[in-house]
C-alpha positions as CSV (number, residue, x, y, z in Angstrom):
1,M,-109.5,29.1,35.8
2,A,-106.8,27.7,33.7
3,I,-107.2,24.1,32.4
4,T,-104.5,21.8,31.2
5,P,-105.1,21.1,27.5
6,V,-105.7,17.5,26.5
7,K,-102.7,17.7,24.1
8,T,-100.5,18.5,27.1
9,L,-102.0,15.5,29.1
10,V,-101.3,13.3,26.1
11,E,-97.7,14.5,25.9
12,R,-97.2,13.9,29.6
13,A,-98.7,10.5,29.4
14,N,-96.4,9.5,26.4
15,R,-93.3,10.4,28.4
16,E,-94.3,7.9,31.1
17,I,-95.7,5.0,29.1
18,T,-94.5,2.4,26.6
19,T,-95.4,3.1,23.0
20,H,-95.2,0.6,20.2
21,S,-95.2,1.1,16.5
22,P,-98.0,-0.7,14.7
23,A,-95.6,-3.2,13.2
24,E,-94.1,-4.0,16.6
25,A,-97.5,-4.3,18.3
26,L,-98.7,-6.7,15.5
27,S,-95.5,-8.7,15.8
28,R,-95.9,-9.0,19.6
29,Q,-99.5,-10.1,19.0
30,S,-98.7,-12.7,16.5
31,A,-95.9,-14.1,18.7
32,G,-98.5,-14.7,21.4
33,G,-97.0,-12.4,24.0
34,A,-99.4,-9.5,23.6
35,V,-103.1,-8.8,23.4
36,L,-104.3,-5.8,21.4
37,V,-107.1,-3.9,23.1
38,D,-109.3,-1.6,21.1
39,I,-110.8,1.1,23.4
40,R,-112.7,2.9,20.7
41,D,-116.5,3.4,21.0
42,I,-118.6,0.6,19.6
43,R,-119.9,3.0,16.9
44,E,-116.4,3.6,15.7
45,L,-115.8,-0.2,15.4
46,D,-119.1,-0.5,13.5
47,R,-118.2,2.3,11.2
48,E,-114.4,1.7,10.7
49,G,-114.0,-2.0,11.3
50,R,-112.1,-4.1,13.8
51,V,-108.5,-5.3,13.9
52,D,-108.4,-9.1,13.7
53,G,-107.7,-10.7,17.0
54,A,-108.1,-7.5,19.1
55,L,-110.3,-7.4,22.2
56,H,-112.8,-4.6,22.6
57,A,-112.8,-2.8,25.9
58,P,-114.7,0.5,25.7
59,R,-112.7,3.4,27.2
60,G,-115.4,4.0,29.9
61,M,-115.1,0.5,31.3
62,L,-111.4,-0.1,30.9
63,E,-110.3,0.4,34.5
64,F,-113.3,-1.5,35.8
65,W,-112.6,-4.5,33.6
66,F,-108.8,-4.6,34.4
67,D,-109.3,-4.2,38.2
68,P,-109.6,-7.7,39.8
69,Q,-111.5,-6.2,42.8
70,S,-114.1,-4.6,40.6
71,P,-117.5,-6.3,40.2
72,Y,-117.0,-5.7,36.4
73,H,-113.7,-7.4,36.2
74,K,-113.0,-9.4,33.0
75,Q,-110.7,-12.4,33.5
76,V,-109.3,-12.0,30.0
77,F,-107.4,-8.9,31.4
78,A,-105.7,-11.0,34.1
79,Q,-103.5,-13.2,32.0
80,E,-100.0,-13.5,33.6
81,G,-97.1,-12.9,31.3
82,R,-99.2,-11.0,28.7
83,E,-98.8,-7.5,27.5
84,Y,-101.9,-5.5,26.8
85,I,-101.4,-3.0,24.0
86,L,-104.2,-0.4,23.8
87,F,-105.2,1.6,20.8
88,C,-107.9,4.1,19.9
89,A,-108.5,6.0,16.6
90,A,-105.3,8.0,16.6
91,G,-103.4,7.3,19.8
92,W,-104.6,10.1,22.2
93,R,-107.2,8.2,24.2
94,S,-105.1,5.1,24.3
95,A,-102.1,7.1,25.7
96,L,-104.3,8.5,28.5
97,A,-105.9,5.1,29.1
98,T,-102.5,3.4,29.3
99,K,-101.3,6.1,31.7
100,A,-104.4,5.5,33.9
101,L,-103.7,1.7,34.0
102,R,-100.1,2.4,34.8
103,D,-101.3,4.7,37.7
104,M,-103.4,1.8,38.9
105,G,-100.3,-0.4,39.1
106,F,-100.4,-2.3,35.9
107,D,-96.9,-2.5,34.3
108,N,-97.8,-4.8,31.4
109,V,-99.6,-2.2,29.4
110,A,-98.6,-0.1,26.4
111,H,-100.2,1.7,23.5
112,I,-99.9,1.9,19.7
113,E,-98.5,5.1,18.2
114,G,-101.1,6.4,15.7
115,G,-103.8,4.1,16.8
116,F,-106.3,2.3,14.5
117,G,-105.4,4.7,11.6
118,A,-101.8,3.7,11.8
119,L,-102.6,0.0,12.1
120,R,-104.8,0.2,9.0
121,E,-102.1,2.0,7.1
122,S,-99.5,-0.6,8.2
123,G,-101.6,-3.4,6.6
124,A,-103.2,-4.9,9.7
125,S,-106.0,-7.3,8.9
126,I,-109.2,-5.4,9.4
127,N,-112.7,-6.8,9.5
128,A,-114.9,-4.3,7.7
129,G,-117.4,-2.4,9.8
130,D,-121.1,-2.6,9.3
131,K,-121.1,0.7,7.4
132,A,-117.7,0.4,5.7
Protein backbone atom coordinates (compact mmCIF):
# COMPACT_ATOMS: atom_id res chain seq x y z
CA MET A 1 0.00 0.00 0.00
CA ALA A 2 1.41 3.37 -1.01
CA ILE A 3 0.77 6.33 1.26
CA THR A 4 0.88 10.00 0.41
CA PRO A 5 3.78 11.51 2.36
CA VAL A 6 2.93 14.32 4.75
CA LYS A 7 5.28 16.64 2.84
CA THR A 8 3.09 16.13 -0.25
CA LEU A 9 -0.07 16.81 1.76
CA VAL A 10 1.44 20.05 3.08
CA GLU A 11 2.48 21.11 -0.44
CA ARG A 12 -1.06 20.44 -1.72
CA ALA A 13 -2.60 22.35 1.18
CA ASN A 14 -0.32 25.34 0.60
CA ARG A 15 -1.55 25.59 -3.00
CA GLU A 16 -5.14 25.93 -1.78
CA ILE A 17 -4.87 28.17 1.29
CA THR A 18 -3.78 31.69 2.14
CA THR A 19 -0.33 32.00 3.67
CA HIS A 20 0.93 35.12 5.43
CA SER A 21 4.45 36.09 6.35
CA PRO A 22 5.02 36.60 10.08
CA ALA A 23 5.23 40.39 9.56
CA GLU A 24 1.95 40.46 7.63
CA ALA A 25 0.17 38.29 10.21
CA LEU A 26 1.38 40.46 13.09
CA SER A 27 0.34 43.60 11.23
CA ARG A 28 -3.14 42.20 10.62
CA GLN A 29 -3.37 41.24 14.30
CA SER A 30 -2.30 44.68 15.53
CA ALA A 31 -4.80 46.37 13.15
CA GLY A 32 -7.56 44.34 14.81
CA GLY A 33 -8.70 42.44 11.74
CA ALA A 34 -7.09 39.13 12.58
CA VAL A 35 -6.74 36.71 15.45
CA LEU A 36 -3.61 34.57 15.69
CA VAL A 37 -4.41 30.98 16.65
CA ASP A 38 -1.64 28.81 18.08
CA ILE A 39 -2.42 25.15 17.39
CA ARG A 40 0.69 23.72 19.05
CA ASP A 41 0.46 21.19 21.86
CA ILE A 42 0.30 22.71 25.34
CA ARG A 43 3.71 21.18 26.12
CA GLU A 44 5.20 23.15 23.24
CA LEU A 45 3.70 26.35 24.58
CA ASP A 46 5.07 25.63 28.05
CA ARG A 47 8.51 24.84 26.64
CA GLU A 48 8.85 27.47 23.89
CA GLY A 49 6.58 30.29 25.03
CA ARG A 50 3.46 31.96 23.68
CA VAL A 51 2.93 34.76 21.19
CA ASP A 52 1.33 37.74 22.91
CA GLY A 53 -2.33 38.06 22.05
CA ALA A 54 -2.61 34.68 20.31
CA LEU A 55 -5.40 32.28 21.19
CA HIS A 56 -4.55 28.65 21.88
CA ALA A 57 -6.61 25.99 20.13
CA PRO A 58 -4.98 22.56 20.28
CA ARG A 59 -4.84 20.90 16.87
CA GLY A 60 -6.95 17.99 18.07
CA MET A 61 -9.88 20.27 18.99
CA LEU A 62 -9.66 22.88 16.23
CA GLU A 63 -12.49 21.67 13.98
CA PHE A 64 -14.72 21.04 17.01
CA TRP A 65 -14.09 24.51 18.44
CA PHE A 66 -14.73 26.24 15.09
CA ASP A 67 -17.91 24.31 14.20
CA PRO A 68 -20.96 26.22 15.53
CA GLN A 69 -22.95 22.95 15.59
CA SER A 70 -20.39 21.13 17.71
CA PRO A 71 -21.05 20.73 21.43
CA TYR A 72 -17.44 21.93 21.89
CA HIS A 73 -17.83 25.14 19.85
CA LYS A 74 -16.04 28.21 21.20
CA GLN A 75 -17.76 31.50 20.48
CA VAL A 76 -14.39 33.24 20.08
CA PHE A 77 -14.07 31.47 16.71
CA ALA A 78 -17.35 32.92 15.40
CA GLN A 79 -16.44 36.60 15.19
CA GLU A 80 -17.77 38.11 11.96
CA GLY A 81 -15.27 40.04 9.90
CA ARG A 82 -12.24 38.49 11.58
CA GLU A 83 -9.53 36.48 9.90
CA TYR A 84 -8.14 33.56 11.89
CA ILE A 85 -4.45 33.04 11.19
CA LEU A 86 -3.18 29.67 12.40
CA PHE A 87 0.36 28.74 13.29
CA CYS A 88 2.23 25.75 14.67
CA ALA A 89 5.95 25.24 15.23
CA ALA A 90 7.11 25.39 11.61
CA GLY A 91 4.02 25.72 9.41
CA TRP A 92 3.23 22.12 8.45
CA ARG A 93 0.46 21.36 10.94
CA SER A 94 -1.05 24.80 10.48
CA ALA A 95 -1.14 24.35 6.68
CA LEU A 96 -3.03 21.08 7.09
CA ALA A 97 -5.31 22.56 9.77
CA THR A 98 -6.09 25.61 7.64
CA LYS A 99 -6.92 23.32 4.72
CA ALA A 100 -9.24 21.29 6.98
CA LEU A 101 -11.08 24.45 8.06
CA ARG A 102 -11.33 25.57 4.42
CA ASP A 103 -12.78 22.16 3.57
CA MET A 104 -15.38 22.73 6.29
CA GLY A 105 -16.40 25.98 4.58
CA PHE A 106 -14.48 28.62 6.50
CA ASP A 107 -13.05 31.20 4.12
CA ASN A 108 -11.65 33.54 6.77
CA VAL A 109 -8.68 31.33 7.70
CA ALA A 110 -5.01 31.46 6.78
CA HIS A 111 -1.70 30.34 8.24
CA ILE A 112 1.75 31.74 8.92
CA GLU A 113 4.68 30.66 6.80
CA GLY A 114 7.36 29.20 9.08
CA GLY A 115 5.12 29.08 12.15
CA PHE A 116 6.23 29.96 15.66
CA GLY A 117 9.90 29.75 14.75
CA ALA A 118 9.47 32.39 12.06
CA LEU A 119 7.35 34.56 14.36
CA ARG A 120 10.07 34.44 17.03
CA GLU A 121 12.77 35.28 14.46
CA SER A 122 10.70 38.19 13.15
CA GLY A 123 10.64 39.78 16.60
CA ALA A 124 7.12 38.86 17.72
CA SER A 125 6.51 39.49 21.41
CA ILE A 126 6.83 36.10 23.14
CA ASN A 127 5.93 35.27 26.71
CA ALA A 128 8.59 32.85 27.92
CA GLY A 129 7.50 29.30 28.54
CA ASP A 130 7.68 27.65 31.94
CA LYS A 131 10.91 25.91 31.03
CA ALA A 132 12.42 28.60 28.77
